[in-house]
C-alpha positions in Angstrom: -4.1 -13.0 27.0 -2.1 -10.4 29.1 -0.5 -11.0 33.1 0.5 -8.1 34.6 2.5 -7.8 38.1 3.7 -4.3 38.1 0.6 -2.8 40.4 -2.1 -5.5 41.4 -2.1 -8.8 39.5 -4.1 -9.1 36.4 -5.2 -11.0 33.8 -6.6 -9.3 30.6 -7.1 -6.7 33.0 -9.1 -8.8 35.9 -7.9 -9.4 39.2 -7.9 -13.4 40.3 -10.5 -13.0 43.4 -8.8 -16.1 45.7 -5.8 -14.6 47.4 -3.8 -17.7 47.2 -4.6 -18.4 43.9 -3.9 -15.1 43.1 0.1 -15.9 45.0 0.4 -18.9 43.2 -0.3 -16.4 39.4 1.9 -14.5 40.1 5.1 -16.7 40.8 4.0 -18.1 37.8 4.0 -14.6 35.7 7.3 -13.7 37.1 9.3 -16.8 35.9 6.6 -16.8 33.0 7.5 -19.5 30.1 9.9 -21.1 33.0 9.4 -23.8 34.9 8.7 -23.4 38.3 10.0 -25.8 40.5 7.1 -27.9 43.4 9.4 -27.0 46.1 10.0 -23.1 44.8 6.1 -22.5 44.4 5.4 -24.6 47.9 8.0 -22.2 49.8 6.6 -19.3 47.7 2.9 -19.6 48.9 3.3 -21.0 52.7 5.2 -20.1 55.2 5.0 -23.4 57.1 3.9 -26.2 54.0 0.7 -27.8 54.8 0.9 -31.9 55.3 0.3 -33.4 51.3 2.1 -29.9 50.2 2.3 -31.4 46.7 -1.0 -32.4 46.3 -2.8 -29.0 47.6 -0.2 -27.3 45.0 -2.0 -29.1 42.5 -5.3 -28.3 43.6 -4.4 -24.6 43.7 -3.1 -25.1 39.9 -6.6 -26.4 38.9 -8.8 -23.9 40.9 -6.6 -21.8 39.1 -7.5 -23.1 35.7 -11.4 -23.0 36.6 -11.0 -19.7 37.8 -9.1 -17.9 34.4 -10.4 -20.1 31.2 -7.8 -20.0 28.7 -4.7 -19.4 31.0 -2.6 -22.4 30.1 -0.2 -24.0 33.1 1.4 -27.0 31.6 2.4 -29.9 34.4 6.3 -30.9 33.9 7.8 -33.6 36.2 9.9 -31.1 37.8 7.2 -28.4 38.2 5.1 -26.3 36.3 5.5 -23.7 33.5 2.9 -20.7 32.4 3.2 -20.8 28.7 2.8 -16.8 28.1 5.3 -15.0 25.4 7.1 -12.2 26.8 5.3 -9.6 25.3 2.4 -10.0 27.4 3.8 -9.9 30.4 4.4 -6.9 32.0 7.6 -7.4 33.5 9.1 -8.7 30.7 7.9 -6.1 28.1 8.8 -3.0 30.7 12.4 -4.6 30.5 12.5 -5.0 26.5 11.5 -1.2 26.2 14.1 -0.2 28.9 16.6 -2.5 26.9 15.6 -0.7 23.4 15.3 2.8 24.7 11.8 3.0 24.9 11.3 4.4 28.4 8.1 6.5 28.4 6.6 2.6 27.2 8.7 0.9 30.1 7.2 3.0 33.3 3.6 3.8 31.3 3.2 -0.8 32.3 3.7 0.5 35.9 0.3 0.3 37.3 1.8 1.1 41.5 3.7 -1.2 43.8 5.1 -4.6 42.2 2.1 -7.0 43.5 0.4 -4.7 45.8 -2.4 -7.3 46.1 -0.5 -10.2 47.0 0.4 -11.4 50.2 2.8 -14.4 50.4 6.3 -15.3 51.6 8.4 -15.0 48.3 6.8 -11.1 47.7 9.5 -9.4 50.0 12.4 -10.6 47.5 10.2 -10.6 44.3 9.1 -7.0 44.8 12.6 -5.5 45.9 13.4 -6.9 42.2 10.8 -5.5 40.1 11.4 -2.3 42.2 15.4 -2.1 41.2 13.4 -2.6 37.5 11.3 0.8 38.5 14.5 2.6 39.6 16.6 1.9 36.0 13.5 3.2 34.1 12.9 6.0 36.2 17.1 6.5 36.2 16.8 6.3 32.7 14.4 9.2 31.3 11.7 9.5 34.0 9.6 12.6 34.5 10.4 15.0 37.7 7.2 13.3 39.6 8.4 9.8 39.1 11.4 10.7 40.4 10.4 12.2 43.2 8.3 9.2 44.8 11.1 7.2 44.0 13.0 9.7 46.0 10.5 9.6 49.1 10.4 5.4 49.2 14.2 5.4 48.8 16.0 8.2 50.4 19.5 7.3 50.8 19.3 6.1 46.7 21.8 8.5 45.9 21.7 7.5 42.2 17.9 8.4 41.9 18.3 11.8 44.3 21.1 12.6 41.4 18.7 11.9 38.5 15.9 14.1 40.3 18.2 17.2 40.7 18.8 16.8 36.8 15.2 16.8 36.1 14.5 19.5 38.1 17.0 21.4 36.8 16.2 20.6 32.6 13.0 21.3 33.8 14.1 25.3 34.9 13.3 24.6 38.8 16.7 24.9 39.9 15.9 26.1 43.4 13.7 23.0 43.7 16.8 20.6 42.7 18.9 22.7 45.2 16.6 21.3 47.8 16.7 18.2 46.9 20.3 18.0 47.1 20.6 19.7 50.7 18.1 17.8 51.9 19.4 14.6 50.9 23.4 15.7 52.5 21.3 16.2 55.4 20.1 13.1 55.8 23.3 10.9 54.5 24.9 12.9 57.7 22.2 11.9 60.1 21.1 8.1 59.0 25.1 7.3 57.9 27.2 9.7 59.0 28.7 9.9 55.1 29.2 13.0 52.7 27.1 13.0 49.4 29.3 10.6 47.0 30.5 11.8 43.6 27.6 11.0 41.9 25.4 13.5 44.2 27.6 16.1 44.1 28.4 16.4 40.7 25.1 17.1 39.9 24.9 19.5 42.8 27.6 21.1 40.7 25.4 20.8 37.1 22.9 22.6 39.0 25.2 25.5 40.4 27.1 26.0 37.0 23.6 27.0 35.1 23.4 29.5 32.9 20.9 32.1 32.4 17.2 31.6 31.5 15.7 31.1 28.3 15.4 33.4 25.6 13.4 33.4 22.2 11.8 30.8 22.3 7.5 31.2 21.9 5.4 30.2 24.6 2.9 27.2 24.1 -0.7 27.9 24.5 -1.4 23.7 24.8 0.0 21.6 26.5 2.9 18.8 25.4 1.2 15.5 24.9 2.3 11.8 23.3 5.9 12.8 22.5 8.0 12.1 25.9 10.0 9.4 24.9 11.3 11.5 21.7 11.3 14.7 23.6 14.3 12.2 26.1 15.6 11.0 22.7 16.2 14.4 20.8 17.2 16.0 24.3 20.2 13.7 24.2 21.5 14.1 20.8 21.2 17.4 21.3 23.6 17.1 24.0 25.5 14.8 22.5 25.7 16.7 18.7 26.1 19.6 17.6 23.1 19.4 14.7 20.3 17.4 14.9 17.5 18.3 12.3 13.7 17.0 13.3 12.5 15.2 10.1 9.0 13.9 8.6 5.9 15.2 6.7 3.8 18.5 7.5 1.5 18.2 10.8 3.4 15.4 12.9 4.8 18.0 15.7 8.2 18.8 14.4 8.4 22.6 15.8 6.1 21.9 18.9 8.6 18.8 19.6 11.9 21.6 18.9 10.0 23.8 20.9 9.2 21.6 23.9 13.4 20.4 23.5 14.5 24.2 23.4 12.2 24.9 26.8 14.2 22.3 28.7 18.0 23.4 27.5 19.3 25.2 30.5 21.4 28.1 28.4 20.9 30.4 25.8 18.4 29.6 23.2 17.1 31.6 19.9 14.3 30.6 17.9 14.3 31.2 14.1 11.2 30.9 11.6 12.3 30.1 8.0 8.7 29.9 6.8 7.9 33.3 5.8 11.4 34.1 3.9 14.0 33.6 1.8 17.0 35.3 3.6 18.2 32.6 5.6 21.0 34.3 7.0 19.2 37.6 7.8 16.5 35.9 9.8 19.1 33.6 11.7 20.4 37.3 12.7 17.1 38.6 13.8 16.0 35.6 15.8 19.5 36.2 17.7 17.9 39.6 18.4 21.2 41.2 16.8 21.3 44.1 14.9 23.5 44.7 12.1 24.4 48.3 12.8 27.2 49.0 15.5 28.1 45.2 15.6 31.5 45.8 14.7 33.4 49.4 14.7 34.4 49.2 11.2 34.3 47.7 7.7 31.6 46.8 5.4 30.4 43.4 6.6 28.2 40.7 4.9 24.8 39.7 7.5 27.1 36.0 7.4 30.3 37.5 8.8 28.1 39.9 11.1 26.7 36.0 12.5 29.8 34.3 12.6 31.4 37.4 14.4 28.2 37.4 17.1 28.2 33.9 17.3 31.9 33.3 18.0 32.5 33.2 21.7 28.9 32.1 22.3 27.2 28.4 23.5 23.5 28.7 22.3 21.4 26.5 20.6 19.7 28.1 17.3 16.6 26.3 17.2 16.0 26.5 12.9 11.8 26.1 12.0 10.8 25.5 9.0 14.0 24.4 6.5 12.2 22.4 3.7 11.6 25.9 1.3 15.1 27.5 1.1 17.0 23.9 2.1 20.1 24.7 -0.2 20.6 27.8 1.6 19.8 27.0 5.0 22.7 24.4 4.6 25.1 26.5 3.8 24.3 29.3 6.5 23.8 26.9 9.4 27.0 24.8 7.7 29.3 28.0 8.3 27.9 28.7 11.6 28.7 24.7 12.7 32.0 25.4 11.2 33.5 28.6 12.4 31.5 28.8 15.9 32.7 25.9 18.0 30.3 26.4 21.2 26.4 26.7 18.6 23.9 23.7 18.4 21.6 23.3 16.4 18.0 22.0 16.5 16.4 22.3 12.7 13.1 20.7 11.5 12.5 20.4 8.1 10.6 18.1 5.6 14.0 16.9 4.4 17.7 16.3 5.8 20.1 19.3 5.6 22.3 17.3 4.3 25.4 19.1 7.0 28.4 16.2 7.3 27.8 15.7 10.9 24.1 15.8 10.9 21.6 13.7 13.4 18.5 13.0 11.9 15.6 12.3 14.1 12.6 11.6 11.9 9.0 12.6 13.7 6.9 10.0 12.6 3.1 9.3 13.6 2.0 9.3 16.9 1.1 5.4 18.3 -2.6 4.9 19.0 -1.4 5.3 22.8 0.1 8.8 22.7 -2.7 9.8 19.8 -5.7 8.8 21.9 -4.4 11.0 24.7 -3.5 14.4 22.3 -7.4 13.2 20.7 -8.6 13.8 24.5 -6.5 16.3 25.7 -7.4 18.9 22.7 -10.7 17.7 22.3 -11.8 18.4 26.6 -10.4 21.7 25.7 -12.9 22.5 23.2 -15.7 20.5 25.0 -15.0 20.3 28.8 -16.7 16.4 29.8 -16.1 15.3 26.8 -15.8 11.4 27.0 -16.3 9.1 24.3 -15.0 4.8 23.4 -11.3 4.9 23.4 -11.8 1.8 20.4 -13.6 4.5 18.4 -11.1 7.8 19.0 -7.8 5.3 18.5 -9.5 4.3 14.7 -10.5 7.5 14.2 -6.7 8.4 15.0 -5.3 5.6 12.5 -7.2 7.3 9.7 -5.8 10.2 10.4 -2.3 8.2 10.2 -1.3 9.7 13.8 -0.6 12.9 12.5 -0.4 15.5 15.6 -2.1 18.0 13.6 -5.1 16.1 12.0 -5.4 14.7 15.1 -6.0 18.2 16.8 -8.1 19.4 14.1 -10.7 16.7 14.6 -10.7 17.0 18.4 -11.5 20.1 18.1 -14.4 19.1 16.0 -16.1 17.7 18.8 -17.5 21.1 19.8 -20.1 20.9 16.9 -20.0 16.9 15.6 -20.6 14.0 17.5 -17.3 11.2 17.2 -19.0 8.8 15.4 -20.5 11.4 12.4 -16.3 12.5 12.7 -15.4 9.2 11.8 -17.8 8.8 9.2 -16.7 11.9 7.5 -12.8 10.5 7.3 -13.4 9.7 3.4 -13.7 13.3 3.6 -10.8 14.5 5.1 -10.0 17.3 3.7 -13.0 19.1 4.2 -13.8 18.0 7.4 -10.7 19.4 9.0 -10.7 22.5 7.2 -10.9 24.5 10.2 -8.1 25.6 12.4 -6.1 27.9 15.2 -6.4 31.4 13.3 -3.2 32.2 15.0 -1.7 29.4 13.5 0.7 30.0 10.1 -1.8 30.1 7.1 -0.1 26.6 6.1 -1.0 25.6 9.6 -5.0 26.1 9.4 -6.4 23.3 7.6 -5.1 19.5 6.9 -5.3 20.2 3.1 -3.1 23.8 3.3 -0.4 21.3 5.6 0.1 18.7 2.5 -0.3 21.5 -0.3 2.7 22.8 1.6 4.7 19.9 1.1 3.3 19.6 -2.5 4.0 22.7 -3.6 8.1 22.1 -3.0 7.8 19.1 -4.9 9.3 19.4 -8.7 7.2 18.3 -11.6 8.5 14.5 -11.8 8.1 14.4 -7.8 4.7 15.3 -8.1 4.3 13.1 -11.1 5.4 10.0 -9.0 3.7 11.2 -6.2 0.5 11.0 -8.0 1.2 7.7 -9.7 1.9 6.2 -6.4 -1.4 6.7 -4.5 -2.5 3.4 -7.7 -0.9 1.2 -4.1 -2.5 -0.2 -1.5 -0.4 -0.4 2.1 3.1 0.2 -0.3 5.0 -1.5 -2.7 9.2 -2.9 -2.9 10.7 -1.0 -5.0 10.2 -2.8 -8.6 7.0 -2.8 -8.1 7.1 1.5 -7.7 9.0 1.9 -11.1 7.6 -0.7 -13.2 4.1 0.8 -12.1 4.6 4.0 -12.1 7.3 4.0 -15.3 9.2 6.3 -13.0 12.7 5.6 -11.5 14.7 5.2 -8.8 16.0 8.8 -8.0 12.3 10.3 -8.1 11.2 8.0 -5.5 14.3 8.5 -3.0 13.8 12.1 -3.0 10.4 11.8 -2.7 11.8 9.7 0.8 14.0 12.6 1.6 11.0 14.9 1.7 9.1 13.0 4.0 6.2 12.5 1.0 7.1 8.8 1.4 8.0 6.2 3.9 10.6 3.6 3.8 10.8 0.3 6.5 12.8 -2.1 5.0 12.1 -2.7 1.5 8.5 -1.4 1.3 7.7 1.9 0.1 4.7 3.6 1.9 2.6 6.9 1.7 0.5 7.8 4.2 -2.9 8.3 4.0 -3.3 11.7 4.4 -1.3 12.1 2.0 -2.2 9.5 -0.7 -5.6 11.3 -0.5 -3.9 14.8 -1.1 -1.9 13.1 -4.1 -4.5 10.9 -5.9 -6.7 14.2 -6.9 -3.5 14.5 -9.5 -3.1 11.1 -10.1 -3.9 9.4 -13.8 -5.8 6.0 -13.6 -3.1 3.3 -13.3 -5.6 0.2 -11.6 -5.5 -1.9 -14.8 -1.3 -1.5 -15.3 -1.4 -2.1 -11.2 -3.6 -5.2 -11.6 -1.7 -6.6 -14.7 1.6 -6.5 -12.6 0.2 -8.1 -10.1 -1.1 -10.8 -11.9 2.1 -11.5 -13.5 3.5 -11.3 -10.4 1.4 -14.3 -8.6 1.7 -16.5 -12.1 5.3 -16.0 -11.4 5.4 -16.7 -7.8 2.5 -20.0 -7.6 5.2 -22.3 -8.7 8.0 -21.7 -5.8 5.2 -21.7 -3.1 4.9 -25.6 -3.5 8.8 -25.9 -3.1 11.5 -25.5 -1.1 11.4 -21.6 -1.0 7.6 -21.7 0.2 8.5 -19.3 2.9 9.5 -16.4 1.4 7.5 -16.7 -1.9 4.7 -16.6 0.4 5.9 -13.8 2.5 6.4 -11.7 -0.5 2.7 -12.2 -1.7 1.7 -11.3 2.0 3.7 -7.9 2.6 1.1 -7.2 -1.1 -1.8 -8.4 0.1 -3.6 -5.1 0.5 -2.5 -4.1 -3.3 -3.6 -8.1 -5.0 -7.1 -7.1 -2.9 -7.4 -3.9 -4.4 -6.1 -5.4 -7.6 -9.0 -8.4 -7.4 -11.4 -5.6 -6.6 -11.1 -3.5 -9.3 -10.4 -6.2 -12.0 -14.0 -7.8 -10.7 -16.0 -4.0 -11.5 -14.0 -3.4 -14.6 -12.2 -6.5 -16.6 -13.8 -9.4 -15.7 -11.6 -11.9 -17.8 -8.7 -9.9 -15.6 -10.3 -11.2 -12.4 -11.0 -14.3 -13.3 -7.2 -14.6 -13.7 -5.8 -13.1 -10.9 -8.5 -15.6 -8.8 -7.5 -18.7 -10.1 -3.5 -17.3 -9.9 -4.1 -16.6 -6.3 -5.9 -19.8 -4.7 -2.3 -21.3 -3.9 -1.6 -18.6 -1.9 -4.9 -18.4 -0.1 -5.0 -21.8 0.3 -1.4 -22.2 1.9 -1.3 -18.7 4.0 -5.1 -20.3 5.6 -7.0 -17.2 4.0 -9.9 -19.7 2.8 -13.1 -17.9 3.0 -11.1 -14.4 2.1 -10.3 -16.3 -0.7 -13.7 -17.7 -1.4 -15.4 -14.1 -1.2 -13.7 -12.9 -3.1 -14.2 -15.7 -6.3 -18.0 -15.6 -4.7 -18.3 -11.9 -6.1 -16.4 -12.5 -9.3 -19.2 -15.4 -10.3 -21.9 -12.7 -10.0 -20.1 -10.4 -12.2 -19.2 -12.6 -13.9 -23.0 -14.3 -14.2 -23.6 -18.2 -14.9 -21.9 -18.7 -17.9 -18.0 -18.1 -18.3 -16.3 -15.9 -20.5 -14.7 -17.2 -23.5 -10.9 -18.9 -22.7 -11.5 -18.7 -19.1 -14.0 -21.7 -18.5 -10.8 -23.2 -16.1 -10.3 -20.1 -14.4 -14.1 -19.7 -13.9 -14.1 -23.4 -12.7 -11.8 -22.8 -10.1 -13.2 -19.7 -8.6 -16.6 -22.2 -8.7 -14.6 -24.9 -6.3 -12.8 -22.0 -4.5 -16.1 -20.4 -3.3 -18.4 -22.6 -2.4 -17.4 -23.6 1.1 -18.6 -20.3 2.3 -21.4 -19.1 -0.3 -25.3 -19.5 1.1 -27.8 -21.0 -0.5 -27.9 -24.7 -2.1 -23.6 -24.9 -4.1 -25.0 -28.7 -5.7 -25.4 -26.5 -9.1 -22.3 -24.9 -9.1 -20.3 -28.1 -8.1 -22.1 -29.8 -10.9 -21.2 -27.0 -13.2 -17.2 -27.2 -12.2 -17.5 -30.6 -12.4 -19.0 -30.4 -16.1 -15.8 -27.9 -16.5 -13.4 -30.0 -15.2 -14.6 -33.2 -17.6 -13.7 -31.4 -20.6 -9.9 -30.8 -19.7 -7.5 -33.1 -21.1 -4.6 -32.1 -19.9 -3.8 -31.5 -16.2 -4.9 -27.5 -14.8 -2.8 -24.6 -15.0 -2.7 -24.8 -11.1 -2.3 -28.3 -9.6 -4.1 -26.8 -6.3 -7.6 -26.9 -8.1 -7.4 -30.6 -8.8 -7.4 -31.0 -4.5 -10.6 -28.6 -4.7 -12.4 -30.7 -7.3 -11.7 -33.3 -5.0 -13.1 -32.1 -1.8 -16.0 -30.3 -3.9 -16.9 -33.6 -5.1 -16.2 -35.9 -1.8 -14.5 -39.2 -1.4 -14.7 -40.9 -5.0 -15.3 -45.0 -4.8 -12.2 -47.2 -6.3 -12.3 -47.5 -9.8 -14.7 -45.7 -10.5 -15.5 -42.6 -13.4 -14.5 -40.1 -10.5 -11.4 -41.8 -9.5 -10.1 -42.4 -13.0 -10.9 -38.2 -14.3 -9.2 -37.3 -10.9 -6.1 -39.3 -11.7 -6.2 -38.3 -15.1 -5.8 -34.6 -13.9 -3.2 -35.1 -11.9 -0.1 -33.6 -12.7 3.1 -35.8 -13.8 4.6 -33.3 -11.1 5.9 -34.4 -7.6 3.7 -32.1 -5.9 1.1 -33.3 -7.9 2.1 -37.0 -6.5 1.9 -36.3 -3.1 -1.5 -35.0 -3.6 -2.6 -37.9 -4.7 -1.2 -40.1 -2.5 -3.1 -37.7 0.2 -6.0 -38.4 -1.9 -5.6 -42.3 -2.0 -5.2 -42.4 1.3 -8.3 -40.3 2.5 -10.4 -42.3 0.1 -9.1 -45.5 2.2 -9.7 -44.1 5.1 -13.3 -42.8 4.9 -13.7 -46.3 3.2 -12.9 -48.0 6.5 -9.3 -49.1 5.8 -7.5 -47.2 8.3 -4.0 -48.9 8.3 -4.4 -48.2 4.4 -4.9 -44.6 4.9 -2.2 -44.4 7.3 0.4 -45.8 5.6 -0.4 -43.9 2.3 -0.4 -41.1 4.4 2.8 -41.0 5.6 4.2 -41.6 2.0 2.5 -38.1 1.5 4.2 -36.4 4.5 7.2 -37.6 3.2 6.9 -36.3 -0.3 5.7 -33.4 0.4 8.7 -32.7 2.8 10.3 -34.0 -0.1 9.4 -30.7 -2.3 9.7 -28.8 0.4 5.8 -27.9 1.0 4.8 -27.6 4.8 1.3 -27.0 3.6 0.8 -30.8 1.9 2.7 -32.3 4.9 0.8 -30.5 7.5 -2.4 -31.9 5.7 -1.1 -35.4 5.9 0.3 -34.8 9.1 -3.7 -33.7 10.3 -5.0 -36.7 8.8 -3.0 -39.1 10.3 -4.0 -37.4 13.9 -7.8 -37.7 12.9 -7.0 -41.5 11.8 -5.5 -41.9 15.2 -8.4 -40.1 17.3 -11.0 -42.4 15.5 -8.9 -45.3 17.0 -8.5 -43.9 20.5 -4.6 -43.2 20.2 -4.4 -39.7 22.4 -0.8 -40.0 22.2 0.4 -40.5 18.6 -2.7 -38.4 18.0 -0.8 -35.1 19.8 2.0 -36.3 17.9 0.9 -36.3 14.7 -1.2 -33.4 14.9 1.6 -30.9 16.6 3.8 -31.7 13.9 1.5 -30.4 11.7 0.5 -27.3 13.8 4.0 -26.1 14.1 4.6 -26.2 9.8 1.4 -24.4 9.8 2.8 -21.7 12.0 5.6 -21.4 10.0 3.0 -20.9 7.0 1.1 -18.2 9.1 -2.6 -19.7 8.4 -4.8 -18.9 10.9 -7.0 -21.0 9.7 -5.3 -24.0 9.2 -4.1 -22.9 12.3 -7.3 -22.9 14.2 -8.2 -26.6 12.1 -5.1 -27.9 13.9 -5.6 -26.9 17.4 -9.5 -28.4 17.7 -7.9 -31.4 17.0 -5.2 -31.1 19.5 -8.0 -29.9 22.1 -10.4 -33.3 21.0 -6.7 -34.9 21.6 -5.9 -34.0 25.1 -10.1 -34.4 26.0 -9.4 -37.9 25.1 -6.5 -37.9 27.7 -8.9 -36.4 30.9 -7.2 -33.0 30.5 -10.5 -31.0 31.0 -8.9 -27.5 31.4 -5.8 -28.3 28.3 -8.9 -29.0 26.0 -10.7 -25.8 27.0 -8.3 -23.7 26.7 -7.6 -25.3 23.3 -10.9 -24.7 22.2 -11.4 -21.2 23.3 -8.0 -20.5 21.3 -9.4 -22.0 18.1 -12.2 -19.9 18.4 -10.5 -16.6 18.7 -8.1 -18.0 15.5 -11.5 -18.6 13.9 -13.0 -15.3 14.4 -9.7 -13.9 13.3 -9.8 -15.5 9.9 -13.3 -15.0 9.4 -14.1 -18.5 9.3 -17.3 -19.9 10.2 -17.1 -23.5 9.9 -14.1 -24.0 11.5 -15.9 -21.9 14.4 -18.4 -24.3 14.4 -16.0 -26.9 15.1 -14.6 -25.0 18.4 -18.3 -24.3 19.3 -18.8 -28.6 18.5 -16.0 -29.0 20.7 -17.0 -27.0 23.5 -20.3 -29.0 23.3 -18.6 -32.2 23.8 -16.6 -30.6 26.7 -19.9 -29.6 28.1 -21.5 -33.6 27.7 -18.4 -34.6 29.3 -19.1 -33.0 32.5 -22.6 -33.4 32.2 -23.8 -29.2 31.3 -26.2 -30.2 28.7 -27.9 -27.3 28.6 -24.6 -25.8 27.6 -23.9 -29.0 25.0 -26.8 -28.1 23.4 -25.7 -24.7 23.3 -22.6 -24.6 22.3 -24.5 -27.1 19.2 -26.9 -24.7 18.3 -24.1 -21.8 18.4 -22.3 -24.6 15.6 -25.1 -24.8 13.3 -25.6 -21.2 13.1 -22.3 -20.9 11.9 -22.4 -23.5 9.0 -23.4 -21.9 5.6 -25.6 -23.2 3.0 -22.3 -24.4 1.3 -21.8 -28.7 -0.1 -19.5 -30.2 1.2 -17.4 -29.2 4.3 -20.5 -27.0 6.2 -23.1 -30.3 5.3 -19.9 -32.7 6.7 -20.0 -30.3 9.9 -24.0 -30.6 9.9 -23.8 -34.4 10.7 -21.1 -34.1 13.1 -23.7 -32.0 14.8 -26.1 -33.8 14.4 -24.1 -37.0 16.6 -23.2 -34.5 19.2 -27.0 -34.1 19.6 -27.7 -37.5 19.6 -25.2 -38.3 22.4 -25.7 -35.2 24.5 -29.6 -36.6 24.5 -28.3 -40.4 25.0 -26.5 -38.6 27.9 -29.8 -37.5 29.4 -31.8 -40.6 28.6 -34.4 -39.0 26.2 -33.4 -42.5 23.6 -36.0 -41.1 21.5 -34.4 -38.2 20.9 -30.8 -39.5 20.2 -32.6 -42.0 17.6 -33.3 -38.5 15.9 -30.7 -37.0 16.2 -28.6 -40.3 14.7 -30.5 -41.3 11.8 -30.5 -37.1 10.7 -26.1 -37.7 11.0 -26.8 -41.6 9.3 -28.4 -39.3 6.1 -26.2 -37.2 5.9 -22.6 -39.5 6.4 -24.4 -41.5 3.6 -24.7 -38.6 1.1 -21.3 -37.8 2.0 -19.7 -41.4 1.2 -18.0 -41.1 4.4 -17.9 -44.6 6.0 -15.8 -43.5 9.4 -18.8 -41.6 10.3 -21.3 -44.1 9.3 -20.0 -46.7 11.0 -19.5 -44.6 13.9 -23.3 -43.2 13.8 -24.5 -47.1 12.9 -22.6 -48.1 16.5 -24.7 -45.6 18.7 -27.9 -46.9 16.4 -27.2 -50.3 17.4 -26.2 -49.6 20.9 -29.7 -47.6 21.4 -31.8 -50.5 20.1 -30.3 -52.8 22.7 -32.0 -54.2 25.8 
């Protein structure tokens, strides 16, 4: 949920209709994440507080919660607190962006005057504070138009007027800048009787000292879109440094950015294009417009001597474009100029650094989604006036093109002849699709293929070999992985980084998909080596996932998630033994990350590829795949569960991956004490501390479902402590969540919330989305038990969102079932039935988990029918629930359903 006060007050882009509730929301948003006192809220809302102001405030809060479903406002003894992260509150995000130097993004958050649609006592002071933030943004890098608007609103602010003058000056509008000064000087004299301050006088002097207009910078035929912040940053760096090099892959817009910077330079500028020459010195001389003959009166001089003589006393900016194919010569020539000509500054573009002392590097990276979308629309409307399309589809096209400016422009040019959906569908063959560009462009920029081929041709043989091999990775890889799988050395990899073929962030190396698609056409098939490496890495990691360094190892595997998926996918099609090993080794990772649905889908695909008989020597891995797959597989899974049980029965020792025992227990349901199943489970439990903690959880669940909650709670407390000693947050969270369930069964909402929140906090550390969604459902149930209907609704909606993100159908069903209970409590029986239907539709034809959910759905339907007064319908639903509970040996649910039936039978 996103909040906005920099303009009209919005929640997720929607206005709050009631004026007083809108004002209340604005006050809470202004202090988001902090408690706002009762007195402050009352004083801010009412010029003359009414009698019973505290009750009136409470009423407004309740109405606001109802008006904005999902809004989380906590009540505290001292006041109220809006629960929201700074990143989703526009005025807080604005300050973050400003402090990070992202001025354009900060200014883009402003939609008009702050609090534009709010009229309340707190507004004038709050609006003034927010306006100061806007002024800070504008002073740091606002456009001339933005600054002119601020001068109109604050005509006596000399700092704003000076910033406007400098901005106009940079745009080449010196006359307008001088007019702004003249108007300000007159206004200061008339209104305040003072002369301009040093701030304004200094700006005036800068404009008066303006030098000759630009020369030698090529004019552009299209508008400059999407790199306003880069433009401001590079312009500043060029003022402060004598050599700035724009580096990045081909097509990202280095040349265009350099030209725009040059256009804003007030002095002499020369543009030099090195793409078609091998003689750097002569190209620079030509770019300066200097004839070789007649420069000096006597003596033979080299071209470089003539350059130094010509530039020795000149204040000039040299824009030197496309240095990459003559990088050594360019570095030597430009280094000599910088050494001997103190007033020369150089702005270079290259796909690798020049390597000159004092060089400032400015990477020109992919456009972000917003800038890329604006560029696409601008270029598309140039070839097809009136063009419009779904912004989400445009953003997806731009993302798939890696935000490369040239690729986006080439794609936008195709809208004249192809629908956008067709362009998106053809991006898998992007080089053929984007094979036509401007006839006036340099040959290397006419097609996407030519752009990448230019970079490829500049590589050494070793660099080409590694670039081709690198394409085996999905989502990049760490240094040790690259060198091992590609059989390469570190120096070659870093050389590819220097030449902008590979990017590096922290300790991860990655290749843009566009470059990857080109290089892949030259690649050997390393997918088996890739899959084998990640199997070894996963097997190495698995024991650490059940220890104190769990978080670090989960993070390592999570960073390679795309590689792991790619390895399983390839192995499923080419090497079933390897696929079974991979899925089995990944089970603990997927389970602890709360990615059970994704794991089940992978396991199900491997099982379909294997058929009904496990490959020889892979029986244990096959059984684990059966146990992983059943929660989401369609159809009756009883045969698969029986097969897994039979394979488990053949094991003489605990399985290689201890989590297999837990999954087996989940598939079979709770065993009876001293039963054959109970003894088999205990025989296969390992002797390690983690398995011992897991046994305590299993025994606790058996006791709970067997109708002994006190013993169950005691065992689960011991399990939580044991998992904590081991260092496994997931296991501890499992125990705490079950303790919360026991407290809920006993009607103890306070203790239920304590246990559930402890478990949820641990799951947050793991980033386990699916498990976190289940914990939020439990919290919602406890909150509902306390009577906080708004808080419960917010949590059920949050759980639904989280489970959708994870693709977890059974958890989605649980969230819908919670909303059904909420509707029943409020008397909205039609909605309750509808939510029960939604829950039922999300229960796949699995075994224990989905069938357990169907049992709960039947109970809820029975309670709704009972509340409506339809005793016969209620009885049918309760009898269905009883049948399912007995089949699952779930005495807790069975007892609850029998009590419902007994109540129906009573007169």
